[in-house]
C-alpha positions in Angstrom: -116.8 63.9 -14.5 -117.7 65.6 -11.2 -116.7 64.0 -7.9 -120.4 63.5 -7.1 -120.8 61.5 -10.3 -117.6 59.5 -9.7 -118.8 58.7 -6.2 -122.2 57.6 -7.5 -120.6 55.4 -10.2 -118.3 53.7 -7.7 -121.2 53.1 -5.3 -123.3 51.6 -8.1 -120.3 49.3 -9.2 -119.9 48.1 -5.6 -123.6 47.4 -5.3 -123.6 45.5 -8.6 -120.6 43.5 -7.5 -122.0 42.6 -4.0 -124.1 39.6 -5.1 -121.2 38.2 -7.1 -118.9 38.6 -4.1 -121.4 37.0 -1.8 -121.8 34.1 -4.2 -118.0 33.7 -4.4 -117.8 33.7 -0.6 -120.5 31.1 -0.3 -118.8 28.9 -3.0 -115.5 29.2 -1.1 -117.2 28.2 2.1 -118.8 25.2 0.4 -115.5 24.2 -1.1 -113.7 24.4 2.2 -116.5 22.4 3.8 -116.3 19.7 1.1 -112.6 19.4 1.6 -112.9 18.8 5.4 -115.8 16.4 4.9 -114.1 14.3 2.2 -110.5 14.5 3.3 -110.4 15.6 6.9 -108.1 18.3 8.2 -107.8 20.5 11.3 -106.9 17.3 13.2 -110.1 15.4 12.3 -110.7 12.3 10.2 -112.7 12.6 6.9 -116.4 12.7 7.7 -117.1 10.3 4.7 -115.6 7.4 6.7 -118.7 7.3 8.8 -121.3 9.2 6.9 -120.6 8.3 3.3 -119.4 10.3 0.3 -122.7 12.0 -0.2 -123.6 12.1 3.5 -126.3 9.4 3.0 -125.2 7.3 5.9 -122.9 4.4 6.6 -121.5 3.6 10.0 -123.0 6.9 11.1 -126.4 8.5 10.4 -127.5 10.2 7.1 -126.7 13.9 7.2 -127.9 14.8 3.6 -131.2 16.6 3.8 -130.5 18.3 7.1 -130.4 22.1 7.3 -127.3 24.2 7.7 -128.4 25.8 11.0 -129.4 22.5 12.4 -126.0 20.9 11.6 -124.2 23.9 13.1 -126.2 23.6 16.3 -125.5 19.8 16.6 -121.7 20.4 16.1 -121.8 23.1 18.8 -123.7 20.8 21.1 -121.1 18.0 20.7 -118.3 20.5 21.3 -119.9 21.9 24.5 -120.9 18.5 26.0 -124.6 19.3 25.6 -124.9 16.3 23.3 -122.8 13.2 23.8 -121.2 10.8 21.4 -117.6 9.7 22.0 -116.6 9.7 18.4 -118.2 13.0 17.5 -116.9 14.7 20.7 -113.4 13.6 19.9 -113.6 15.0 16.3 -115.5 18.2 16.8 -113.2 19.5 19.5 -110.7 20.2 16.7 -113.1 22.3 14.7 -113.4 26.1 15.3 -116.6 28.0 14.5 -115.5 28.8 11.0 -114.8 25.1 10.2 -118.1 24.1 11.6 -119.9 26.6 9.4 -118.0 25.4 6.3 -118.8 21.8 6.9 -122.5 22.5 7.6 -122.7 24.7 4.5 -121.4 21.8 2.3 -123.6 19.1 3.9 -126.7 21.3 3.4 -126.2 21.2 -0.3 -126.5 17.4 -0.4 -129.7 15.6 -1.2 -130.8 12.3 0.3 -131.5 9.3 -1.9 -135.2 8.9 -2.7 -136.5 5.4 -3.1 -139.4 4.9 -5.6 -140.9 2.0 -3.6 -144.1 2.6 -1.6 -143.5 1.5 1.9 -145.6 -1.1 3.8 -146.3 0.2 7.3 -148.5 -1.1 10.1 -151.7 0.9 10.4 -150.9 1.7 14.1 -147.5 3.1 13.2 -148.9 5.0 10.2 -151.4 6.6 12.6 -148.5 7.6 15.0 -146.8 9.3 12.0 -149.8 11.1 10.5 -152.2 11.6 13.5 -150.3 10.8 16.7 -151.9 9.4 19.8 -153.1 12.2 22.1 -154.3 9.7 24.7 -150.6 9.4 25.4 -149.8 13.1 24.6 -148.0 11.9 21.4 -148.4 14.4 18.5 -148.1 13.2 15.0 -144.5 13.1 13.6 -145.6 15.3 10.7 -146.9 18.0 13.1 -143.3 18.9 14.0 -141.1 17.4 11.2 -143.3 18.7 8.3 -145.7 16.9 6.1 -142.8 15.4 4.1 -140.9 14.5 7.3 -138.0 16.5 6.0 -137.8 18.9 8.9 -137.6 22.7 8.7 -133.9 23.1 7.6 -133.2 25.1 10.7 -133.9 23.5 14.0 -135.9 20.4 13.4 -134.3 17.4 11.6 -135.5 15.4 8.7 -136.7 11.9 9.6 -137.7 10.4 6.2 -135.1 8.0 5.0 -132.9 8.2 8.0 -131.3 4.9 9.1 -133.7 3.0 11.3 -131.0 1.9 13.7 -130.1 5.5 14.3 -133.7 6.6 14.8 -134.3 3.7 17.3 -131.1 4.6 19.2 -132.1 8.2 19.5 -135.7 7.4 20.6 -134.4 5.0 23.3 -131.9 7.7 24.4 -134.8 10.2 24.8 -136.8 7.6 26.6 -134.0 7.1 29.2 -133.5 10.9 29.6 -134.3 11.9 33.2 -133.7 15.6 33.0 -134.5 17.1 29.5 -132.4 20.2 28.9 -134.4 22.1 26.3 -137.6 22.1 24.3 -136.5 19.5 21.7 -135.3 17.1 24.4 -138.4 17.8 26.6 -140.8 17.1 23.8 -139.1 14.0 22.4 -138.5 12.6 25.9 -142.2 13.0 26.6 -143.0 11.2 23.3 -140.5 8.4 23.6 -141.4 7.7 27.2 -144.9 6.7 26.0 -143.7 4.3 23.3 -143.1 0.6 23.9 -139.8 -0.9 22.8 -141.6 -2.7 19.9 -143.3 0.6 18.8 -139.9 2.3 18.7 -138.5 -0.5 16.5 -141.5 -0.4 14.2 -141.6 3.4 14.0 -137.9 3.6 13.3 -138.2 1.1 10.4 -141.3 2.9 9.0 -139.6 6.3 9.1 -136.5 5.0 7.4 -138.6 3.5 4.6 -140.2 6.9 3.7 -138.5 9.3 1.3 -140.3 12.7 1.7 -142.7 12.1 -1.1 -144.3 8.9 0.1 -145.6 10.2 3.4 -148.8 11.3 1.7 -149.5 7.7 0.6 -150.0 6.6 4.2 -153.5 5.5 4.8 -155.8 7.7 6.8 -158.3 5.9 8.9 -161.5 7.6 10.1 -162.2 5.6 13.2 -161.6 5.7 16.9 -163.1 6.6 20.3 -163.0 9.5 22.6 -160.2 8.2 24.8 -157.9 7.6 21.9 -158.6 10.9 20.1 -158.7 13.4 22.9 -156.5 12.1 25.7 -159.1 12.2 28.4 -160.9 9.5 30.3 -164.4 8.5 29.2 -167.2 10.0 31.3 -170.3 8.2 32.6 -172.3 11.2 31.6 -171.9 10.7 27.8 -170.1 8.3 25.5 -169.2 10.3 22.4 -167.1 8.8 19.7 -165.6 11.6 17.5 -164.9 10.3 14.1 -166.5 6.9 14.7 -166.9 6.3 10.9 -167.7 8.3 7.9 -171.4 8.1 6.9 -172.6 5.9 4.1 -173.9 8.9 2.2 -171.1 9.7 -0.2 -172.0 13.5 -0.5 -172.0 13.8 3.3 -168.8 11.9 3.7 -167.1 14.1 1.1 -168.4 17.2 2.9 -166.9 16.0 6.2 -163.6 15.2 4.5 -163.5 18.6 2.8 -164.4 20.2 6.1 -161.4 18.6 7.7 -159.2 19.9 4.8 -160.5 23.4 5.5 -159.9 23.0 9.2 -156.3 21.9 8.6 -155.3 24.3 5.8 -157.8 27.2 6.0 -155.9 29.9 4.0 -155.8 27.5 1.0 -159.1 25.7 1.3 -161.1 28.8 2.3 -159.0 31.6 0.9 -162.0 33.8 -0.1 -162.8 34.2 3.6 -159.2 34.4 5.2 -157.2 37.7 5.4 -154.7 37.8 2.5 -151.8 37.9 4.9 -153.0 35.4 7.4 -151.1 32.1 7.8 -153.4 30.6 10.5 -155.7 27.6 10.2 -158.4 26.4 12.6 -156.1 23.6 13.8 -153.5 26.1 15.2 -155.9 26.8 18.1 -157.9 23.6 18.1 -155.2 21.0 18.2 -155.2 17.5 17.0 -157.7 18.2 14.1 -160.1 19.8 16.6 -160.2 16.8 18.9 -157.8 17.6 21.8 -159.7 18.1 25.0 -157.4 20.9 26.3 -157.6 23.0 23.1 -161.2 24.0 22.7 -162.3 20.7 21.1 -164.8 20.8 18.3 -166.8 17.8 19.5 -167.7 19.9 22.5 -168.8 22.8 20.2 -171.0 20.4 18.3 -173.4 20.0 21.2 -173.0 23.3 23.1 -174.4 25.6 20.4 -176.7 27.5 20.2 -175.1 29.4 23.2 -175.4 32.8 24.7 -172.0 34.7 24.4 -171.1 37.8 26.3 -168.7 38.8 23.5 -171.6 39.9 21.3 -174.4 39.8 23.9 -176.7 37.4 22.0 -177.4 33.8 21.4 -175.0 32.4 18.8 -175.4 29.5 16.5 -172.4 27.4 15.6 -172.3 29.1 12.2 -172.1 32.5 13.9 -169.3 31.3 16.1 -167.4 30.1 13.1 -168.0 33.4 11.4 -166.4 35.2 14.4 -163.3 33.0 14.1 -162.9 34.0 10.4 -163.3 37.7 11.3 -160.9 37.8 14.3 -158.6 34.8 14.4 -158.2 34.6 10.6 -158.5 38.4 10.1 -160.9 37.8 7.2 -164.6 37.9 6.3 -167.4 35.7 7.7 -168.4 32.9 5.3 -172.2 33.0 4.5 -174.2 30.3 6.4 -175.1 28.5 3.1 -171.6 28.6 1.6 -169.7 25.3 1.0 -167.0 26.4 3.4 -169.5 26.9 6.3 -171.6 23.8 5.5 -168.6 21.5 5.2 -166.9 22.9 8.4 -170.1 22.3 10.3 -170.4 18.8 8.8 -166.9 18.0 10.1 -167.6 19.5 13.5 -170.9 17.6 14.0 -169.2 14.4 12.8 -166.6 14.9 15.5 -169.5 15.1 18.0 -171.0 11.8 16.9 -172.7 10.0 19.7 -173.2 12.9 22.0 -176.5 14.3 23.2 -177.3 17.8 21.9 -177.5 20.2 24.8 -175.7 18.0 27.3 -172.6 19.1 29.1 -169.5 18.0 27.4 -166.7 16.5 29.6 -164.4 19.3 28.3 -164.7 22.5 26.4 -162.6 25.6 25.8 -159.2 25.8 27.5 -158.8 24.4 31.0 -159.0 27.2 33.6 -155.6 28.6 34.8 -154.9 29.7 38.3 -154.2 33.4 38.9 -150.5 34.3 38.6 -148.7 35.0 41.9 -147.2 38.1 40.3 -148.5 40.5 37.6 -147.7 39.0 34.2 -144.3 40.4 33.1 -143.4 40.6 29.4 -139.7 41.0 30.2 -139.6 37.7 32.1 -141.8 36.3 29.3 -139.3 37.4 26.7 -136.5 35.3 28.3 -138.9 32.3 28.6 -140.1 32.7 25.0 -136.5 32.6 23.8 -135.8 29.4 25.8 -139.1 27.5 25.5 -141.0 28.8 22.4 -138.6 30.2 19.8 -137.6 26.7 18.5 -141.0 26.3 16.9 -142.3 29.9 16.5 -139.1 31.7 15.8 -137.3 34.4 17.8 -139.5 37.1 16.2 -142.8 35.1 16.6 -143.0 34.7 12.9 -143.7 31.0 12.9 -142.1 28.6 10.4 -143.1 27.7 6.8 -141.8 24.7 5.0 -142.7 23.8 1.3 -145.2 26.7 1.4 -147.1 25.1 4.3 -147.2 26.5 7.8 -145.3 24.2 10.1 -145.7 26.4 13.2 -148.1 29.4 13.3 -147.0 33.1 13.7 -147.9 34.5 17.1 -147.9 38.2 16.2 -147.4 40.5 13.3 -149.2 40.8 10.0 -149.7 37.0 9.5 -151.3 36.3 12.9 -154.7 36.9 14.5 -156.0 40.4 15.0 -156.4 42.0 18.4 -160.1 41.2 18.5 -159.4 37.5 18.7 -160.1 35.6 21.9 -156.4 34.6 22.1 -155.4 38.2 22.3 -156.6 38.1 26.0 -153.6 37.4 28.2 -155.7 35.1 30.4 -156.9 33.0 27.5 -153.5 32.8 26.0 -152.0 31.9 29.4 -154.6 29.1 29.8 -153.9 27.7 26.3 -150.1 27.9 26.8 -150.2 26.2 30.2 -152.3 23.3 29.0 -150.8 22.7 25.6 -147.3 24.1 25.2 -144.6 23.2 24.4 -146.4 21.2 21.8 -146.6 17.6 22.9 -145.5 18.5 26.4 -148.4 20.5 27.8 -148.5 21.3 31.5 -144.7 21.3 31.7 -144.6 25.1 32.3 -145.5 26.5 35.7 -148.4 28.9 36.1 -146.4 32.0 36.4 -144.3 31.2 33.3 -147.4 30.6 31.3 -148.8 34.1 32.3 -145.4 35.8 31.6 -145.1 34.2 28.1 -148.7 35.2 27.3 -147.9 38.8 28.4 -144.9 38.8 26.1 -146.7 37.4 23.1 -149.6 39.8 23.5 -147.3 42.9 23.9 -146.5 42.8 20.1 -148.2 44.5 17.2 -150.8 42.5 15.2 -153.6 43.3 12.8 -156.3 45.7 13.8 -159.6 44.7 15.4 -162.2 45.3 12.7 -164.3 47.0 15.3 -161.6 49.6 16.2 -163.2 53.0 16.6 -159.9 55.0 16.3 -159.6 55.2 20.1 -158.2 52.4 22.1 -159.9 53.3 25.4 -163.3 53.6 23.6 -162.8 50.3 21.7 -161.8 48.6 24.9 -164.7 49.9 26.8 -167.2 48.7 24.2 -165.7 45.4 23.1 -163.1 44.4 25.6 -164.2 45.5 29.1 -162.3 42.5 30.6 -158.9 43.8 29.4 -156.2 45.9 31.0 -156.4 49.2 29.2 -153.0 50.3 30.2 -151.3 47.1 29.1 -153.0 47.2 25.7 -152.4 50.9 25.3 -148.6 50.3 25.6 -148.6 47.4 23.1 -151.0 48.7 20.5 -149.3 49.4 17.1 -151.0 52.7 16.5 -150.5 54.5 19.8 
């Protein structure tokens, strides 16, 4: 056998053995972690003494169901005095990085106990869990912790089935926090500060009674007023009541409900009209089911259209505007005006606009204007800010996060995001959206310059092509994007 063949044979054997070696290493890591967890070692007590043999809780909180990366981060936080708990700080100081990884690897294999009982939860608390209360800038629990409330296995913890005493303790800690030190603490401090002590108690008990499969059983109520749904004060000009009540007509009520489903999960509910790689839904730009005043609310669109738009130099109907969203933001094809997708979306949007006068001036629309940046937006500054403020939800590579095949946080660039013909691919539009709404649930916590810099960073990345692209950036910009900085886009465009 020639030396070349011998080398190829050895290489193929090594490649074949690699998965087995990796599996063996992972098994060894789990075994070491199990030993530390159950019997202690390295100068620490056995973890089971507080957290139970299967990490389902005891004197300490339930750990089963938490992701490996999340557990490692918490252990590091305890060891670095970023997170405080006397018992944990005492124990963790004896663990090195390898031991932390081993323990986290073992815990991540454990599953929480699932109760088969359907919980009984107050409607007001159910609403906080499934819809939030944006009049107090409180997002729904499921918006960040996933529809099952089992977190993202990476940075965001599971809530369903956690001990109610522990949840209540953490919420009260966040409420008392004066100087939040990072995005999770900033968001949760903002949420907890708006909750009453009784709400914290009730919410903690409700979350502990859920098991990851019973969240969907929580009752959805179609009722409310503008103040509660949008987080803005009522105006004397108009008195709209988005979502006042579903109409008596069953077919129309079903169309509205289906329109909301399309709005919330567009790639699944309207897949014929969404780009095959897109992971975006309408709700990712129009927050709180299209009701948030600072995120281009749909109840405003319901009364503003028909409207002349400079983007295409003509009067647009609401259907035409929606078609544009599918073409650019969803990188797909415009649904026909008489399609079920279009009809049901418009039914939902008009339902949100119930009580308003057609043609009147809504009290909010689009994104709130943002002041001009003191310095030219800088994507290098923006990169640092993105890592500190945005990566928790959207990932270091802007890829977003998916849990149980559902998009938890949207991708901000790349093949799964909007194309460069979308309105949010304008640095000024993106900056305005970021300033008013990000971090999620803690809008207006960034200063103006930071919002511009983050927008510059996000928009500097490759994304799908504008379907109107002529083959020449300067020509396409002149015809379709005259407001844009040609030099900035020329340096960021994937084909140049």
